[in-house]
Each structure stands twice: as C-alpha cells, then as structure tokens.
C-alpha positions in Angstrom: 16.1 -10.7 33.0 15.6 -8.0 30.4 17.0 -4.4 30.4 15.7 -1.2 29.0 16.5 2.5 29.2 14.6 5.8 28.8 16.1 9.1 28.1 14.0 11.9 29.5 15.1 15.5 29.1 16.6 15.4 25.6 13.5 13.6 24.4 11.2 16.1 25.9 13.2 19.0 24.5 13.1 17.5 21.0 9.3 17.0 21.4 8.8 20.6 22.4 11.1 22.1 19.9 13.6 23.3 22.6 11.1 25.4 24.4 11.5 23.6 27.7 15.3 23.3 27.4 16.2 26.9 28.2 13.7 27.6 31.0 13.1 24.4 33.0 11.4 25.2 36.3 12.7 22.1 37.9 16.2 20.5 38.1 17.2 17.4 36.2 17.2 15.4 39.4 13.6 16.4 40.2 12.5 15.4 36.7 14.2 12.1 36.8 12.8 11.3 40.3 9.3 12.3 39.1 9.6 10.0 36.0 10.9 7.2 38.2 7.9 7.4 40.4 5.5 7.6 37.5 7.1 4.5 35.9 6.4 2.5 39.1 2.9 4.0 39.6 -0.1 1.6 39.7 -1.8 3.6 36.9 1.0 3.1 34.5 1.6 -0.5 35.4 -2.1 -1.2 35.3 -2.2 0.1 31.7 0.7 -2.3 30.8 -1.1 -5.2 32.5 -4.4 -4.5 30.6 -2.6 -4.4 27.3 -0.7 -7.6 27.9 -2.9 -10.2 29.6 -0.5 -13.0 28.6 2.2 -13.1 31.2 0.4 -10.8 33.6 -3.2 -11.9 34.1 -2.8 -15.3 32.4 0.4 -17.1 33.3 1.4 -20.5 31.7 3.1 -22.8 34.2 5.0 -25.8 33.0 5.0 -24.9 29.3 6.1 -22.0 27.2 4.0 -18.9 26.8 5.1 -18.8 23.2 2.6 -21.6 22.5 -0.3 -19.5 23.8 -1.9 -16.7 21.6 -5.1 -14.6 21.3 -5.4 -14.1 25.1 -8.3 -12.0 26.3 -9.8 -11.4 29.7 -13.0 -9.7 30.7 -14.6 -8.3 33.8 -16.1 -11.7 34.5 -12.7 -13.4 34.5 -12.3 -15.3 37.7 -8.8 -15.7 39.3 -7.8 -19.4 39.6 -6.2 -22.0 37.5 -6.8 -24.7 35.0 -4.8 -28.0 34.5 -4.1 -28.8 30.9 -3.0 -32.0 29.2 -1.5 -32.0 25.7 -1.7 -34.7 23.0 -0.8 -34.9 19.4 -4.3 -33.9 18.3 -5.1 -31.2 20.8 -5.4 -30.3 24.5 -7.9 -30.9 27.3 -9.0 -28.9 30.4 -9.1 -31.2 33.5 -12.4 -29.6 34.5 -14.0 -31.1 31.4 -11.7 -33.7 30.0 -14.3 -34.9 27.6 -13.7 -31.9 25.3 -10.7 -32.0 23.0 -9.6 -28.5 22.0 -7.8 -28.3 18.7 -4.5 -26.5 18.4 -4.7 -22.9 17.1 -8.4 -22.8 17.8 -9.7 -20.3 20.4 -11.3 -21.6 23.6 -12.9 -19.8 26.6 -12.3 -21.2 30.0 -13.2 -19.4 33.2 -13.7 -16.1 31.4 -10.3 -16.3 29.6 -10.2 -16.7 25.9 -7.0 -18.1 24.4 -5.6 -20.6 21.9 -2.8 -23.1 22.2 -1.0 -22.8 18.9 0.8 -26.1 19.0 1.7 -29.0 21.3 4.4 -27.8 23.7 7.6 -29.6 22.9 8.3 -32.4 25.3 5.5 -31.4 27.6 2.4 -33.6 28.4 0.7 -31.4 31.0 0.8 -27.9 32.5 -1.4 -25.3 34.0 -2.8 -21.9 33.2 -2.9 -19.6 36.2 -5.3 -16.6 36.1 -4.6 -13.7 38.4 -6.7 -10.7 39.4 -5.7 -7.3 38.0 -4.4 -6.1 41.4 -2.4 -9.2 41.9 -0.9 -8.9 38.4 0.1 -5.3 39.1 1.7 -6.2 42.5 3.6 -9.0 40.7 4.9 -6.7 38.0 6.0 -4.1 40.6 7.9 -6.9 42.5 9.7 -7.9 39.3 10.5 -4.4 38.1 13.5 -2.3 38.9 13.6 1.4 37.9 16.7 3.4 38.7 18.4 6.5 37.4 22.0 7.0 36.2 23.6 9.7 38.3 24.0 13.1 36.6 22.2 11.9 33.4 18.7 12.0 32.0 18.7 8.2 31.6 16.5 5.8 33.5 17.3 2.1 33.6 14.6 -0.5 33.6 15.0 -4.1 34.5 12.4 -6.9 34.9 13.0 -10.4 36.0 10.5 -13.2 35.1 10.5 -16.8 33.8 9.7 -16.1 30.2 12.2 -13.8 28.4 9.8 -13.1 25.5 7.2 -11.8 27.9 9.8 -9.8 29.8 11.1 -8.0 26.7 7.6 -7.2 25.5 6.6 -6.0 29.0 9.5 -3.5 29.1 8.8 -2.3 25.6 5.1 -1.7 26.4 6.0 0.0 29.7 8.3 2.5 27.9 5.6 3.1 25.2 2.9 3.7 27.9 5.2 6.1 29.8 6.0 8.1 26.6 2.3 8.4 25.7 1.5 9.5 29.3 4.4 12.0 29.2 3.3 13.4 25.8 -0.3 13.9 27.1 1.1 15.8 30.1 3.2 18.0 27.8 0.2 18.7 25.7 -1.9 19.7 28.7 0.9 22.0 29.8 1.2 23.5 26.3 -2.5 24.2 26.2 -2.5 25.8 29.6 0.6 27.9 28.6 -1.2 29.0 25.4 -4.3 30.0 27.3 -2.2 32.0 29.9 -0.3 33.8 27.1 -3.6 34.6 25.3 -4.9 36.2 28.5 -1.7 38.2 29.0 -1.8 39.4 25.4 -5.4 40.5 25.7 -4.6 42.5 28.8 -1.5 44.1 27.1 -3.6 45.0 24.1 -6.1 46.6 26.4 -3.4 48.6 28.2 -1.9 49.7 24.9 -5.2 50.8 23.5 -5.8 53.0 26.7 -2.3 54.4 26.4 -2.8 55.4 22.8 -6.1 57.1 23.6 -4.5 58.9 26.5 -1.6 60.0 24.3 -3.9 61.4 21.7 -5.9 63.4 24.2 -2.7 64.5 26.0 -1.1 65.8 22.7 -4.2 67.8 21.9 -4.3 69.6 25.3 -0.6 70.2 26.2 2.0 72.4 24.4 4.5 73.3 27.2 8.0 71.9 27.4 7.3 70.1 30.6 4.3 68.5 28.8 6.6 67.5 26.0 8.7 65.6 28.5 5.6 63.9 29.8 4.6 63.1 26.3 8.0 61.5 25.6 7.5 59.4 28.7 4.2 58.2 27.5 5.7 57.3 24.1 8.3 55.2 25.9 5.6 53.5 27.9 3.8 52.7 24.6 6.9 51.4 23.0 7.4 49.0 26.0 3.8 47.8 25.7 4.2 47.3 22.0 7.3 45.3 22.5 5.6 43.2 25.1 2.7 42.7 22.8 5.0 41.4 20.0 6.8 39.1 22.5 3.5 37.6 23.7 2.2 37.3 20.1 5.4 35.3 19.2 5.0 33.1 22.3 1.4 32.5 21.6 2.2 31.4 18.1 4.9 29.0 19.4 2.6 27.6 22.1 -0.2 27.1 19.6 2.2 25.3 17.2 3.5 23.1 20.1 0.1 22.1 21.4 -0.9 21.2 17.8 2.2 19.0 17.4 1.9 17.1 20.6 
C-alpha cells in the first residue's frame, strides 16, 4: 500500500496570489468534497491509466513489473493474456514459442509493445495480462481510497496493489493530473472573471461619460442655490463612479495578471 496527500486551499491561494483566499464563495468542506469527487472521477482516473499502461492496462503476473519497460498500447490492443517463459538468452511467448525475444529489445504482442529488460530473478515463467481501458479504470477505483482530514484542507490518498513501485508512481501521477486539471479550472475562472470585470468597467465608463456631459450642461444652465445643491449631488455621483472605475481597473489588472500566470 502507498500513501499520498494533497493540500487544496492553501495551494490554490498561493497559485492565485491570495485572490481567492479572502472571498471564497464556498466553504472549505464543500471544496474538499468537490476535490474528493474529482479525484475519484473516471475522467481523472482515465488520464492516469492512459499515462501509465504498465500496471493498469498491462499487468505482469508471476514476475516483477520492474523487469518490463517501454510499454505502449494502441486502439487495436485486445484484452487477454500471454504466457511467457524466461531463459538465460531471452524469453518466448507461448503463442509462438519458435521466436526467441532478446532481453531489452522491444516486441509487439497482441497490440502491446514492451520489452523485458532482464531475466526475472528465480522465475522461469509468468504471464502478461492485458486489460481494457474501462476494466483498468474500474480496477484503479477499487484499489484507491480518497478521504479528507476533518477541519483541514488535506486529502489523503491510498492505493493498494501487488507492485509497490507501480503503486507509488500511480499516486504521484494521480496528484499531478489532479493539479493540472485544477489549474485549468482556475485559469478558466480567471478568464471569465476578467471578461466580467471588463464588461463592468465598460458600463461604468459609459455612465461616467454621460454624467460628465450632463454635469457640464447643467452647470451652463443653472445658477440658483437649489441648483448648486443639485450640482453638488451630481459631483458626488461622479466621484462614486470614478472610484468604482478605479476599483474595476485595478481588479481587471489583477485578473489579467492571474490568467496569464495560470
């Protein structure tokens, strides 16, 4: 079994320069629950399976996965299995025992390309199981535990499998895939935020322009004290609009910088 942990909120805050930290729309519990569901989603697990065919789609049985390298599967790969025998000079596939495959040389069997780097120690025979993508995803989900630590932003990951090397690599890949997916989501949110602020800024500029034109026309027509009061009111309105414009301009700059860094 291998263990791993992800820290969510602090990592997101660092990535966004603290923008999210002071105005989160959702609670910590909701964020953690959402991340937990994403980590166990078939889309995320499928990406891990695709990036690591050895141990997921291609499973050595009876010999160590550390002796297998260069594994690649294609759309034409057929689920099934192959019985292998190992000798000092190479290995053979039981479906065509006349061919001796040299160690560390790639071979393609049933749509799977791989190499056996060396003779497995103390092993004369074994098999190579080939799983469908859906079966591999189901298998990973059965082996994977994802749980949150109460009142924290940490998510614990555990995976149980026969080969510890594959287990560790799988968890590392899962965390990387999740972080990349989360970063893409943040970038999309930043872009939408930037577009929204730009629209608000355009509308504020338009209102301020109209207010300035009205103020100029009003000043030219009115001289009475009551009109002076109205004029002061319009000045206050313009000051508010100008402050709003400055606030939106600052937010737009921050959002633009954020979307560029993600």
